[in-house]
Each structure stands twice: as C-alpha cells, then as structure tokens.
C-alpha positions as CSV (number, residue, x, y, z in Angstrom):
1,M,91.4,62.8,140.8
2,K,93.1,61.6,137.4
3,L,89.9,62.9,135.6
4,I,91.0,66.6,137.1
5,L,94.2,66.3,136.2
6,T,93.7,65.6,132.6
7,S,91.1,68.5,132.7
8,F,93.3,70.8,134.3
9,K,95.8,69.3,131.6
10,K,93.4,70.7,128.9
11,S,92.8,73.9,130.0
12,L,96.5,74.7,130.7
13,L,97.0,73.5,126.9
14,I,93.9,76.1,125.7
15,F,95.9,78.6,128.0
16,L,99.0,78.6,126.1
17,F,97.3,77.8,123.0
18,L,95.7,81.5,123.6
19,I,98.5,82.8,124.7
20,L,100.5,81.6,121.5
21,L,97.8,83.0,119.4
22,S,97.9,86.3,121.0
23,S,101.5,86.9,120.5
24,F,101.0,86.0,117.1
25,S,98.3,88.1,116.8
26,S,99.9,91.0,117.7
27,L,103.2,90.5,115.7
28,S,100.9,90.4,112.7
29,S,99.3,93.5,113.6
30,S,103.1,95.2,114.8
31,K,104.4,97.7,112.8
32,H,105.6,97.2,109.4
33,N,108.7,98.3,108.0
34,G,109.9,101.6,107.3
35,V,111.2,102.6,103.3
36,V,113.1,105.6,102.0
37,V,114.1,105.9,98.1
38,T,116.1,109.0,96.7
39,R,117.9,109.9,93.8
40,H,120.8,109.6,95.4
41,Y,122.2,107.4,98.3
42,L,123.6,109.8,100.4
43,A,120.2,111.4,101.1
44,T,118.4,108.1,100.9
45,E,120.8,106.9,104.5
46,V,119.9,110.5,106.0
47,G,116.0,109.3,105.9
48,S,116.8,106.3,106.9
49,N,118.5,107.5,110.0
50,I,116.1,109.6,110.7
51,L,113.6,106.8,110.9
52,L,116.0,104.8,113.2
53,D,116.4,107.8,115.5
54,G,112.4,107.5,115.9
55,G,111.9,110.5,113.6
56,N,108.7,109.8,111.5
57,A,108.0,109.9,107.6
58,F,107.8,114.0,107.7
59,D,110.8,114.3,109.3
60,A,112.2,112.2,107.2
61,S,111.2,114.1,104.1
62,I,112.5,117.1,105.4
63,S,116.3,115.9,106.2
64,V,116.0,114.3,103.0
65,A,115.1,117.8,101.1
66,F,117.9,119.6,102.4
67,A,120.3,116.7,101.8
68,L,119.7,116.0,98.5
69,A,120.3,120.5,97.7
70,V,124.0,119.6,98.9
71,V,124.3,116.4,96.8
72,N,122.3,116.2,94.1
73,P,122.8,120.1,93.5
74,S,121.2,119.6,89.5
75,A,117.9,119.2,91.1
76,G,117.6,119.2,95.2
77,N,117.2,122.6,96.4
78,I,116.7,125.3,98.5
79,G,116.6,127.8,95.8
80,G,113.7,126.2,94.1
81,G,110.4,124.6,95.0
82,G,107.7,121.6,94.7
83,F,105.0,120.0,96.0
84,A,104.2,116.7,98.4
85,L,101.8,114.6,99.5
86,L,101.1,114.0,103.4
87,Y,99.6,110.7,104.3
88,D,98.8,110.9,108.3
89,A,98.1,107.4,109.4
90,N,97.0,107.9,112.9
91,K,94.4,110.6,111.7
92,K,93.7,108.5,108.6
93,T,93.8,111.8,106.4
94,I,96.0,113.6,103.1
95,E,96.8,116.4,102.4
96,S,99.1,118.3,99.8
97,I,101.3,121.3,100.1
98,D,102.0,123.9,97.7
99,Y,105.5,124.8,98.3
100,R,106.0,126.5,93.9
101,E,107.8,129.1,93.4
102,R,105.8,132.4,93.1
103,A,106.2,135.2,90.2
104,P,107.9,138.6,91.6
105,K,105.5,141.2,91.8
106,K,106.9,143.0,89.7
107,A,107.0,140.2,87.1
108,K,104.6,141.3,83.6
109,E,103.1,139.4,80.7
110,D,105.6,140.6,78.4
111,M,108.9,140.7,80.5
112,F,110.6,138.1,77.9
113,L,109.4,139.6,74.5
114,D,110.9,142.4,72.6
115,E,109.3,145.4,70.9
116,N,108.4,143.4,68.5
117,G,106.6,141.1,70.5
118,N,109.1,138.0,69.8
119,V,110.8,135.5,72.3
120,I,114.2,136.8,73.7
121,K,116.3,134.1,73.5
122,D,117.3,132.4,77.0
123,L,116.1,135.2,79.0
124,S,113.1,133.2,80.7
125,T,116.0,130.0,81.4
126,S,119.4,131.5,82.7
127,S,119.0,135.4,83.1
128,F,118.8,137.4,86.6
129,L,114.9,137.3,85.3
130,A,114.4,133.5,85.2
131,S,113.9,132.9,88.8
132,G,110.5,132.7,90.7
133,I,110.5,133.6,94.5
134,P,111.8,129.7,96.3
135,G,109.5,128.2,97.8
136,T,111.3,125.2,99.5
137,V,112.5,126.5,102.6
138,D,109.1,127.2,103.8
139,G,107.5,124.0,103.1
140,M,110.2,122.1,104.6
141,F,109.4,124.2,107.8
142,R,105.8,124.2,107.1
143,I,105.6,120.7,106.9
144,H,107.8,120.6,110.1
145,K,105.3,122.4,112.5
146,K,102.5,120.6,111.1
147,Y,103.6,117.0,111.3
148,G,107.4,117.4,112.7
149,S,108.3,114.7,115.8
150,I,112.0,115.9,116.0
151,P,114.0,119.3,116.4
152,M,114.7,120.5,112.8
153,K,118.5,121.5,113.6
154,K,119.0,117.8,114.0
155,L,117.0,117.2,110.4
156,I,119.4,120.0,108.9
157,S,122.5,118.8,110.2
158,P,123.1,116.1,107.8
159,A,122.8,118.3,105.0
160,I,125.2,121.0,106.9
161,N,127.9,117.9,107.4
162,L,127.6,117.1,104.2
163,A,128.2,120.6,102.7
164,E,130.7,121.5,104.7
165,K,132.9,118.1,105.2
166,G,132.0,117.2,101.3
167,F,130.8,114.5,99.8
168,V,132.9,111.9,97.3
169,L,131.3,111.9,93.6
170,S,130.1,109.4,91.2
171,K,130.9,108.7,87.9
172,F,127.8,109.9,86.5
173,Q,127.8,113.2,88.9
174,A,131.7,113.8,88.3
175,E,130.8,113.5,84.1
176,Y,127.5,116.1,84.5
177,F,129.6,118.6,86.3
178,N,132.0,118.4,83.3
179,K,129.3,118.4,81.0
180,N,127.0,121.8,82.4
181,R,130.7,123.7,82.2
182,D,129.8,126.2,79.9
183,K,126.3,127.1,81.9
184,F,128.7,127.2,85.3
185,S,131.0,129.7,83.6
186,K,128.5,132.1,82.8
187,N,128.5,133.0,86.6
188,P,131.2,133.7,88.9
189,E,130.1,132.5,92.1
190,A,128.5,129.1,90.1
191,K,132.2,128.3,88.2
192,K,133.8,128.7,91.8
193,I,131.8,126.0,93.2
194,F,131.4,124.0,90.3
195,V,133.7,123.9,87.7
196,K,137.4,122.2,88.0
197,E,140.5,123.2,85.8
198,N,141.5,119.6,85.3
199,L,137.7,118.7,85.1
200,W,135.7,116.6,87.8
201,K,136.4,112.3,88.1
202,K,134.8,110.2,90.4
203,G,136.2,109.9,93.8
204,D,136.8,113.6,93.9
205,L,135.9,115.1,97.1
206,F,133.1,118.1,96.5
207,L,132.7,121.2,99.2
208,Q,130.0,123.8,99.4
209,K,131.4,125.8,102.1
210,D,129.0,129.0,101.7
211,L,126.1,126.3,101.0
212,A,127.2,125.2,104.7
213,K,127.2,128.3,106.2
214,T,123.8,129.3,104.4
215,L,122.4,125.7,106.0
216,R,123.9,126.5,109.5
217,R,122.0,129.9,109.5
218,I,118.8,128.6,108.6
219,S,119.3,126.2,111.2
220,K,119.8,128.7,113.9
221,Y,117.5,131.1,112.4
222,G,114.2,129.2,111.2
223,K,112.8,130.2,107.9
224,D,113.1,133.8,108.3
225,E,117.1,133.7,107.6
226,F,115.8,132.5,104.4
227,Y,112.9,134.9,103.5
228,S,114.6,138.2,105.9
229,G,117.6,137.5,107.3
230,T,120.9,137.6,105.9
231,T,120.4,135.2,102.7
232,A,117.4,136.7,101.8
233,K,119.6,140.2,101.8
234,K,122.2,138.4,99.9
235,I,120.3,137.0,97.3
236,I,118.0,139.8,96.7
237,N,120.9,142.4,96.7
238,Y,123.1,140.1,94.2
239,F,119.8,140.2,91.9
240,Q,119.2,143.7,91.6
241,K,122.7,145.3,91.2
242,N,122.1,142.5,87.7
243,G,119.2,143.3,86.6
244,G,116.9,141.2,88.8
245,I,113.5,142.4,90.1
246,F,113.6,140.6,93.5
247,T,112.4,142.5,96.3
248,E,112.0,142.1,99.9
249,D,108.1,142.2,99.6
250,D,108.8,139.3,97.8
251,F,110.6,137.0,100.1
252,I,108.9,138.4,103.1
253,N,105.2,137.5,102.0
254,Y,105.8,134.0,100.4
255,Q,103.8,131.4,101.8
256,S,103.7,127.8,100.9
257,S,100.2,126.5,101.6
258,F,98.7,123.0,102.7
259,K,95.6,122.3,100.0
260,P,93.5,118.8,99.1
261,P,95.0,117.2,96.7
262,I,93.5,115.8,94.1
263,C,92.0,112.1,94.4
264,S,89.7,110.0,92.0
265,T,89.2,106.2,92.0
266,F,90.4,103.7,89.4
267,I,89.1,100.1,89.1
268,E,89.6,99.1,93.2
269,Y,92.3,102.3,94.1
270,K,92.0,105.6,95.2
271,V,94.8,107.5,93.4
272,C,95.7,110.6,95.3
273,S,98.2,113.3,93.5
274,M,98.6,117.4,93.2
275,S,96.1,119.5,92.1
276,L,96.7,123.0,90.6
277,P,99.4,124.7,90.6
278,S,100.3,121.4,89.0
279,S,98.8,119.6,86.4
280,G,100.1,116.7,86.9
281,G,97.2,115.1,89.4
282,I,94.5,115.9,86.7
283,V,96.2,114.9,83.4
284,L,96.7,111.7,85.5
285,S,93.3,111.4,86.9
286,Q,91.7,111.9,83.3
287,S,94.1,109.8,81.7
288,L,93.1,107.2,84.0
289,N,89.4,107.8,83.7
290,I,89.2,107.7,79.7
291,L,92.0,104.2,80.1
292,E,89.7,102.5,82.9
293,N,86.6,102.4,80.1
294,F,89.2,100.0,78.3
295,N,90.2,96.1,79.2
296,L,93.7,96.9,79.5
297,N,94.2,93.7,80.9
298,S,93.2,91.4,77.6
299,Y,95.9,93.7,75.9
300,E,99.6,92.3,76.0
301,H,101.8,95.4,77.8
302,N,103.6,97.2,75.3
303,S,101.5,95.9,72.2
304,L,100.3,98.2,69.2
305,E,96.6,98.3,70.6
306,Y,97.4,99.3,73.6
307,N,100.4,101.9,73.1
308,R,97.8,103.3,70.6
309,I,94.9,103.3,73.2
310,L,97.3,104.9,76.0
311,T,98.8,107.5,72.9
312,E,95.3,108.9,72.7
313,A,94.7,109.3,76.4
314,M,97.7,111.0,76.7
315,R,97.1,113.3,73.8
316,F,93.4,114.2,75.2
317,S,94.4,114.9,78.5
318,F,97.9,116.9,77.2
319,A,95.8,119.2,74.6
320,D,93.2,120.2,77.7
321,R,96.1,120.7,80.2
322,S,97.4,123.2,77.2
323,E,94.3,124.9,77.2
324,F,92.5,125.2,80.1
325,L,95.2,125.0,83.0
326,G,97.0,127.7,85.2
327,D,97.4,128.8,88.6
328,A,93.8,128.4,90.7
329,D,94.5,131.9,91.9
330,F,94.2,133.7,88.3
331,N,91.9,131.1,86.8
332,N,88.3,130.3,87.1
333,F,88.3,127.2,85.0
334,D,86.0,124.5,86.7
335,I,88.9,121.5,86.9
336,N,85.9,119.3,86.7
337,R,85.1,119.6,83.8
338,I,88.4,117.6,82.5
339,T,88.5,114.8,85.5
340,S,84.9,113.7,85.5
341,K,84.0,110.3,84.5
342,K,81.5,111.5,82.0
343,Y,84.0,113.3,79.8
344,A,86.2,110.8,79.8
345,T,83.8,108.3,78.9
346,S,83.1,110.6,75.7
347,L,86.8,110.6,74.8
348,S,87.2,106.9,75.5
349,K,84.5,106.2,73.0
350,I,86.1,108.1,70.4
351,I,89.5,106.3,70.8
352,E,87.6,103.3,70.5
353,K,85.8,103.7,67.7
354,S,88.8,104.9,65.6
355,Q,90.9,103.0,63.8
356,S,93.9,105.5,63.0
357,K,95.3,108.4,64.5
358,I,93.0,110.7,66.3
359,M,92.7,114.7,64.8
360,I,93.2,116.9,67.9
361,D,92.7,120.3,66.9
362,T,90.6,122.3,69.7
363,P,91.1,121.6,73.1
364,G,88.3,120.9,74.9
365,E,86.2,120.0,71.1
366,Y,84.4,117.0,72.8
367,F,82.9,118.5,76.1
368,D,79.8,118.0,77.0
369,E,108.0,120.3,83.0
370,S,113.1,119.2,83.2
371,E,114.5,116.2,83.1
372,E,116.2,117.6,86.0
373,T,113.5,117.3,88.7
374,T,114.1,115.0,91.6
375,H,111.4,112.6,93.4
376,F,111.7,111.0,96.7
377,S,109.1,108.8,98.7
378,I,109.0,107.6,102.1
379,I,106.7,105.8,104.2
380,D,107.2,104.9,108.7
381,S,107.0,102.0,110.6
382,K,103.3,103.5,111.6
383,G,102.2,104.2,108.0
384,N,102.4,107.8,107.5
385,A,103.8,108.4,103.8
386,V,105.0,111.1,101.9
387,S,105.6,111.2,98.2
388,N,107.8,114.6,97.0
389,T,109.1,115.9,93.9
390,Y,110.7,119.2,93.7
391,T,113.3,120.6,91.3
392,L,115.2,124.0,90.3
393,N,113.4,123.4,86.4
394,T,116.1,122.8,84.1
395,A,119.4,121.2,85.1
396,Y,121.0,123.3,88.4
397,G,118.3,126.0,87.1
398,S,119.5,128.9,86.3
399,G,123.0,128.2,87.1
400,I,123.0,131.3,88.8
401,I,124.1,131.6,92.2
402,A,124.3,135.0,94.7
403,K,127.3,135.5,96.0
404,G,127.9,134.4,99.4
405,T,125.3,131.8,99.3
406,G,125.9,128.7,97.7
407,I,122.2,128.6,96.9
408,L,122.1,127.6,93.3
409,M,118.3,129.9,92.1
410,N,115.8,128.4,90.2
411,N,114.8,129.0,86.4
412,E,110.5,128.4,87.0
413,M,109.6,131.7,85.1
414,D,110.3,129.6,82.0
415,D,106.9,127.4,83.0
416,F,104.8,130.4,82.5
417,S,103.7,130.6,78.8
418,I,105.9,133.1,78.0
419,K,104.4,134.0,74.8
420,P,101.0,131.6,74.5
421,G,101.4,128.7,71.8
422,F,105.3,129.5,71.9
423,P,106.9,125.7,73.5
424,N,108.9,125.9,77.0
425,F,112.2,123.9,77.5
426,F,110.1,120.8,77.4
427,G,108.0,121.6,74.4
428,L,104.6,122.4,76.3
429,V,102.8,125.1,75.0
430,G,100.2,127.3,77.2
431,S,97.6,129.3,76.8
432,E,96.6,132.9,78.5
433,A,95.6,130.6,81.9
434,N,99.2,130.2,82.2
435,K,100.8,133.5,81.3
436,V,103.5,135.3,83.5
437,E,101.3,138.0,86.4
438,S,102.9,139.2,89.8
439,K,102.7,136.8,92.2
440,K,101.7,133.5,90.1
441,A,102.8,130.1,90.4
442,P,103.7,128.7,86.5
443,L,101.8,125.4,85.9
444,S,103.5,122.3,86.9
445,S,103.9,119.0,85.4
446,M,105.5,117.7,89.0
447,T,103.2,114.4,90.1
448,P,104.0,113.0,93.2
449,T,101.4,110.0,94.1
450,I,99.9,108.0,96.4
451,V,97.4,105.1,95.7
452,F,96.0,103.8,98.4
453,K,93.9,99.9,98.7
454,D,91.7,99.2,101.1
455,E,92.3,103.1,103.0
456,K,95.9,101.8,103.1
457,P,99.0,103.6,101.2
458,F,99.5,100.5,98.8
459,L,101.8,102.6,96.3
460,V,103.7,105.6,96.4
461,T,105.7,106.8,93.4
462,G,106.7,109.7,91.5
463,S,109.7,111.0,89.0
464,P,111.1,113.8,87.4
465,G,111.1,114.3,83.6
466,G,109.6,117.9,82.9
467,S,106.5,117.0,80.7
468,T,107.6,113.2,80.8
469,I,107.0,113.4,84.7
470,I,102.7,112.4,84.2
471,S,102.7,109.7,81.6
472,T,105.8,108.2,83.4
473,V,103.8,108.1,86.8
474,L,100.8,106.9,84.5
475,Q,102.7,104.0,82.9
476,L,104.2,103.2,86.7
477,L,100.9,102.7,87.8
478,L,99.3,100.9,85.1
479,N,102.3,98.2,85.1
480,I,101.4,97.3,88.9
481,L,97.2,98.1,89.3
482,I,97.0,96.7,86.1
483,F,99.7,94.5,84.5
484,D,100.0,92.7,88.1
485,M,104.0,93.7,87.6
486,E,106.2,93.5,91.0
487,I,108.4,96.9,91.5
488,D,111.2,96.4,90.0
489,E,109.5,95.0,86.5
490,A,107.0,98.0,86.5
491,S,110.1,100.2,87.3
492,K,112.2,99.2,84.6
493,A,109.4,98.8,81.9
494,K,109.9,100.6,78.4
495,R,107.9,103.7,78.0
496,I,106.4,106.4,75.3
497,H,105.0,109.8,76.0
498,H,103.0,112.1,73.7
499,Q,101.8,115.8,75.1
500,W,99.7,116.6,72.1
501,K,102.1,119.5,70.7
502,P,104.4,118.9,69.6
503,D,102.6,115.9,67.6
504,I,105.7,113.1,68.3
505,L,105.6,110.2,69.7
506,F,108.2,109.5,72.2
507,V,109.3,105.9,72.4
508,E,111.7,104.6,75.3
509,N,114.1,101.8,73.4
510,E,113.3,101.3,69.7
511,K,113.6,97.1,70.1
512,K,111.4,97.1,73.3
513,V,108.2,98.8,71.3
514,K,106.9,96.8,68.2
515,N,105.9,98.4,65.3
516,I,105.1,101.5,67.0
517,D,105.2,103.5,63.9
518,K,102.3,102.1,62.7
519,L,100.5,104.3,65.0
520,G,101.1,106.8,62.6
521,F,103.1,109.3,64.5
522,D,106.5,110.8,64.1
523,T,108.5,108.8,66.3
524,I,111.6,110.0,68.1
525,Y,113.8,107.1,70.1
526,R,114.8,108.4,73.7
527,E,117.5,107.0,75.6
528,R,115.2,107.6,78.7
529,I,111.7,108.9,79.7
530,G,111.7,109.2,83.5
531,E,112.6,108.1,86.8
532,T,110.7,106.6,89.2
533,H,111.3,106.2,92.8
534,T,108.7,103.8,94.3
535,I,107.2,102.1,97.7
536,L,105.0,99.3,96.9
537,F,103.0,97.2,99.7
538,Q,103.7,93.1,98.8
539,K,103.5,90.5,101.0
540,D,103.1,92.0,104.3
541,K,105.8,94.6,103.9
542,Y,106.8,97.8,101.9
543,E,109.2,97.3,99.6
544,G,111.3,100.8,97.7
545,F,113.0,100.8,94.1
546,A,115.2,103.1,93.5
547,D,115.1,103.8,89.4
548,L,117.7,102.3,87.5
549,R,117.5,104.6,84.1
550,R,119.8,107.2,86.4
551,P,122.5,105.4,89.0
552,D,123.5,106.9,92.6
553,G,119.7,106.3,93.4
554,R,118.9,103.5,96.3
555,A,115.9,102.7,98.6
556,I,116.9,101.2,102.5
557,S,114.3,99.4,104.1
558,V,113.9,100.4,107.7
559,H,112.7,97.4,110.5
C-alpha cells in the first residue's frame, strides 16, 4: 500500500511538472509586444491605441499616416506620397506598396526651363507646377483593403479630432512655423492657417478646420472623395486658375501599386527595402554588398579607415544611382547589374587597393531625396510589421494649399532631373533616366527597411533626410548588425554622408569623427544627418527608439 501511494505521489509530481512546463512553454511562445515609433508623440499615441483596440500593424500604420498629416504638416501628408514595406506574419510574406506621386499627364521634359534651356529658379519647388498627383490617400486605402481589420472610419477619426479640436504646439513646431513664415505668406490659404501675426509660441493651440472637413469627407466617402469628389475638384480648379496643369483624368487615373521589395543578403541577415521608383533599396543593397567584402568589425567604429571604406562604398553606389536609375515603367535598365555580389566584389577590390580618394568620373565604368520626409515603424503582437516613409519633399512641400481643403501640396516634381546634370534641392544630379515625363514617378531616396533574422523581423527602420536617407539607414544597420550596438547607441552614433556629386563629405559633429580631413575630401560639418525611427528585437521582445536629433518623436511599447 505504501509503495502504491509513493508511486502515485511520483506520478502526481510528474503530472504537475508537465502542466507547469506546458504553461511555461505556452508563455515562452506567446505573443510578443507591439511597438509604434513615429516622428510625433501624438501620432505614436494614435497608433498604439489602435493596437490596444485590437487593430493590427497595418491598421495602426494607416491611422498614424493620417494623424501625421495633422500633427507633423512639414512632412506628414495627404497631399504627397511615399512607400511602405508590409510584412504579413501569418503568410510569412513581404511586399511593398508604391504610392509615390506621379507627374501630371501634361508634364513635359522642358517644363521648368526657359527658351534658352536654362532652369527657371523656384519653378519646380514653389509654383503651381511643382506638385505631382498625390498618392497617400490611395495608398492607405489599398493597404486597408488588403490588410485592414477594423473600419477605415475608426482609423481616420483620430486625425479628424486632432485637426478639428487642435493640438498644443511644442517649442520646436512653433519655431518651425515661424521659420517658414515667408513660404506660407506666398499663398493666401497657407497664410491663413500657418502664419500668426504675433508669431507662434510653445503651448499655442493649432487648429486646422478645413483639413478636418476634408478628412471627414474622405472618412465618409472613401478614397474616391480625394480623387473624383469635392476635394479633387477643389484642388484641380484652384491649380488650373493659378497656372497649374492638373486635370480630372490625372486624379481619377492615379493608382498606387503593390510590388516586390528588393531583398538581399548581408552576412546572416536578409535585408528588404524599396525598389524603383525609389533608389533607396538599390543603393542600400549595392553599398552593403560592397561592404560585406571587408572585415568591418575589425575596425574601430568611426575610425579613419572604416570611414574611408564607408565613404567610397557610398560614392560608387550614388554615382550609379545618378546615372542609371529612374521609374522602371520608363526605364529598361537592369538593376541586377549594380546589385549583384560579383559587381560589388569588383568595386571592393578597387577600394581595398586604393590608398587615397578614388576618382569616379563615369558611373558604371567598372562594370563587367528633403530633410522633410518622415518615417514610422510599427510591429504588432503577431509579428506583422510596417516600415513606412512618406513626404511632401521639402519642408511643407510647395507651401500651397488649395482653397477650402487645408491640404499642403507636395513639390515632388523637383525630384526629377529637371535638366540632366543639374542638381535638385538636395544636390542630387540625374540623367535621362529620371527626366520629366507624362505620368512618370520621380526618383526617390526613401528607404523603408525591414531586416530579417531566422525568418522573423529583427529590425524595422527608415529615415527622413533627402539624399542622406540612404546613408543614414545604411549606418544604422551597420551599427547594429556589425558593431552590435544597442538600439539607442546605434541611433545616436555620429554619421557621415557622401553622394558622389557634389564631391563633398558631410560629417556630423567634427569632434566625434577624428582626422576625417585626411581622407582628401572637402568636408562640411552638419548639425544632423537623418533621423531614424527604429524597432529592434532584443532579449525576447521588441524595443523602439525615436531619434533624438529632433524633439517630439516617441516610441511606445504595447503589451
């Protein structure tokens, strides 16, 4: 009898142990946390609330995009466009969406040149010819149709409330409004909203009544409101009355599109980013391919030799960007020629053998985008992830608002090669591949990126910064994947940037990058380069970090 009881006790203990183990295992494999990181804390709160209400990462991204159009009007938008990477954890698939602006059908190659072929100052940046057909609204509705789980009205509602009831300005935003006072003053509609007689100050309540009405119409009638409804008519009529070339067909026929991202390997990681009409993923891939040939972790971070190798890799990649890349629908160039491992190896050997600055006169000779973009990164508890970068181009775009809409319009036409070899606002030069053409998308530098490790999202990131976007994302990746930095350290680390032309090395903070002048480049020191908003998988959970180079950003973890 005693033996039977003892045996029973042992069996009971084993049974209880198995239950405990099963509980532990289910906890270990349970859903992880979600994270939302954006440029503005109010938009981050909007996104995190959507996740808390049961929405997925795609729902949150849509709500964030509309909210940023209200609280971060210098770049957040419904009058612009952009790109997003979308990872579906259930299907284990990744795709991108291109909702980049398109040139109006009446656009012509010489539309920004005078009769002598000279570029007319400001015509491509601050006139009624400067805007492409906006894609953000179409893009968000397409994402929702394919991936959304809660009603669109609920996703747009926070943006309507922020525009209608207003939000309190931070010191940075108040000062930025005042800084751009002259730009707003050129357009009577923008002036009414953004110019205050006694200047803006921290704590002021900022209202956007017309924008609230527009958002409410979009919420009620859907994307057709923006492309064929009252809003479209307001924009088209206003632009036509002021010398613009928008037509109803331009808006009715606009379509964003899903397409494969450009993915490549880098040591043990899979790196996915945006392909054409963005150059971001291509230049990132080419640069990583070159750098993979060097034992980078043998160098001290920010050492002279490390910066030399990094600079030359960027120069080669940006040179090829300038020469060969443009909207794939108008350009037959095979991008595999510059993203192949073989080509990268040949370039790395040139860098390795060189002891001084390499002369890159002709892109491809070795063959065998504004500060005011904004990025946000989101992952939900199921592992769905969104990396989204969108923009108006320069700060507040063209500064033009069509009467009664409250929508700041983009000046994305400046991203074309308005004259081959002539630099755009960011100093980037282009070729025939990126010339102005009817219905064409201008080349971009936006680089929304998702890095995978063991087939799961490991790193989600992106940045604003015009042409510095690509180099910013590149260095963020290297800081984490090569130098094993924590997310905050990797984001704060000082950056450099070279884009081939102009032949200038841009450097953050002179004191942090020693002896950089010895590389043989003319050097310009900048207050900041880029502004990453990143999510990283660390110690069995996801962590987010909003770059400190500008205030107002925030990361929120949702459990």
